[in-house]
C-alpha positions as CSV (number, residue, x, y, z in Angstrom):
1,M,-94.9,-0.3,94.3
2,K,-97.0,-3.5,94.2
3,K,-100.7,-3.3,94.7
4,L,-102.3,-5.2,97.6
5,P,-105.1,-7.5,96.3
6,M,-108.5,-6.3,97.3
7,K,-109.5,-9.7,98.8
8,V,-106.4,-9.8,101.0
9,F,-107.1,-6.2,102.1
10,Q,-110.7,-7.0,103.0
11,Q,-109.7,-10.2,104.9
12,L,-107.1,-8.3,106.9
13,S,-109.7,-5.6,107.7
14,R,-112.3,-8.1,108.8
15,W,-109.7,-10.0,110.9
16,R,-108.6,-6.8,112.6
17,R,-112.1,-5.3,113.1
18,G,-114.7,-8.1,112.8
19,K,-117.7,-6.3,111.2
20,T,-116.3,-3.2,109.5
21,L,-117.2,0.4,109.8
22,G,-115.5,3.1,107.8
23,A,-115.2,6.9,107.8
24,R,-114.5,9.1,104.8
25,V,-114.1,12.8,104.4
26,A,-115.0,15.3,101.7
27,A,-112.5,18.1,102.4
28,I,-113.9,21.0,100.4
29,E,-111.8,24.1,99.9
30,E,-113.6,27.4,99.2
31,G,-116.7,25.5,98.1
32,R,-115.0,24.8,94.8
33,R,-112.3,22.1,95.3
34,V,-112.4,18.7,96.8
35,L,-109.5,16.6,98.0
36,L,-109.3,13.1,96.5
37,V,-106.8,10.2,96.8
38,R,-105.7,7.4,94.6
39,H,-105.1,4.2,96.5
40,G,-102.6,1.5,95.7
41,Y,-105.4,-1.2,95.9
42,I,-108.4,0.5,94.3
43,R,-108.7,1.9,90.8
44,G,-109.8,5.5,90.4
45,W,-109.9,8.5,92.7
46,S,-111.8,8.4,95.9
47,L,-112.5,10.3,99.1
48,P,-109.9,9.9,101.8
49,G,-110.9,7.6,104.6
50,G,-110.7,4.1,106.0
51,G,-111.6,1.8,108.9
52,V,-112.6,2.9,112.3
53,D,-110.2,1.4,114.9
54,K,-111.4,-0.1,118.2
55,G,-111.9,2.6,120.8
56,E,-112.2,5.3,118.1
57,T,-115.3,7.4,117.2
58,L,-116.4,7.8,113.6
59,R,-115.4,11.5,113.8
60,E,-112.0,10.6,115.2
61,A,-111.4,8.1,112.5
62,A,-112.4,10.6,109.8
63,I,-110.0,13.2,111.2
64,R,-107.2,10.6,111.5
65,E,-107.7,9.1,108.0
66,L,-107.7,12.6,106.4
67,R,-104.4,13.4,108.1
68,E,-102.8,10.0,107.4
69,E,-103.8,9.8,103.8
70,T,-103.4,13.4,102.7
71,G,-101.5,15.4,105.3
72,A,-104.5,17.7,105.7
73,V,-105.5,18.6,109.3
74,A,-109.1,19.5,110.1
75,T,-109.3,22.8,111.9
76,G,-113.1,23.3,111.8
77,P,-116.1,21.2,112.5
78,L,-117.0,18.1,110.6
79,S,-120.6,17.6,109.5
80,L,-122.1,14.2,108.9
81,H,-123.3,13.9,105.3
82,G,-124.7,10.4,105.8
83,M,-124.3,6.7,106.7
84,F,-124.1,4.3,103.8
85,S,-124.3,0.5,103.4
86,N,-121.3,-0.8,101.4
87,E,-122.7,-4.3,101.3
88,A,-122.4,-4.6,97.5
89,A,-118.6,-4.1,97.6
90,F,-117.8,-5.5,101.0
91,P,-120.4,-7.5,103.0
92,G,-120.9,-6.2,106.5
93,D,-119.4,-2.8,105.8
94,H,-120.9,0.6,106.5
95,V,-119.3,4.0,105.7
96,A,-119.9,7.4,107.4
97,L,-119.1,10.4,105.2
98,Y,-118.2,13.7,106.8
99,I,-117.7,17.1,105.2
100,V,-115.1,19.4,106.4
101,R,-114.6,22.9,105.0
102,E,-111.9,24.2,107.4
103,F,-108.6,22.5,107.3
104,E,-104.9,23.2,106.8
105,R,-103.1,21.6,104.0
106,G,-100.1,19.5,105.1
107,P,-97.3,17.7,103.4
108,F,-98.4,14.7,101.4
109,M,-96.2,11.6,101.4
110,P,-97.0,8.8,98.9
111,S,-97.2,5.4,100.6
112,F,-98.0,1.8,99.7
113,E,-101.7,2.6,100.5
114,I,-102.1,6.1,99.0
115,R,-100.2,6.9,95.8
116,E,-101.6,10.4,95.2
117,A,-103.6,13.1,96.9
118,R,-104.9,16.1,94.8
119,F,-107.5,18.8,94.9
120,F,-109.9,18.9,92.0
121,E,-112.3,21.7,90.9
122,R,-115.9,20.7,91.3
123,D,-116.5,21.3,87.6
124,K,-113.3,19.4,86.6
125,L,-113.5,16.2,88.6
126,P,-111.6,13.2,87.2
127,G,-113.5,10.8,85.1
128,D,-112.1,7.8,86.8
129,M,-113.6,8.3,90.3
130,T,-114.9,5.3,92.2
131,P,-118.7,4.9,91.9
132,G,-119.3,5.7,95.6
133,T,-117.2,8.8,95.3
134,K,-118.9,10.0,92.2
135,A,-122.4,9.4,93.9
136,R,-121.4,11.3,97.1
137,L,-120.0,14.3,95.2
138,A,-123.1,14.5,93.1
139,E,-125.1,14.6,96.4
140,I,-122.8,17.3,97.8
141,F,-122.2,19.5,94.7
142,L,-125.3,18.9,92.6
143,G,-128.0,18.3,95.1
144,A,-128.7,14.7,94.0
145,S,-130.8,12.6,96.4
146,V,-128.8,11.0,99.2
147,S,-128.8,7.3,98.9
148,D,-128.6,4.7,101.7
149,L,-126.0,2.7,99.6
150,W,-122.4,3.7,99.1
151,V,-122.6,2.4,95.6
152,P,-126.2,3.1,94.4
């Protein structure tokens, strides 16, 4: 499958949504494993998520993106970990990160957007995570200070 160039993806997102707002999810299983995805247009593993559509709440977007990208369905409450400026990577963008600990695994189907979805042990995380994902997991698992920036 061909990768969608990041600039094209960003322009399409801005055209569809104007100023952008995203929602991501840290799906944590038994406090030890986290669900990560590998996109077709971004290098490295990242937390599932994407843009908030018109008429959709942040929480609704997070739940939808989790299901669409990984097949997992949230069955318990989502808690807001934080709101982050993603200005360095994508001007005008903000990202809400939710944590969900109760969910059902569903079938994962690779797509043009999402190539892989896998659970990783918190002490065996992949070395090629995106910087924002790495920072958020350090906050969640290691108690690092929560930043206002997606990429500190």
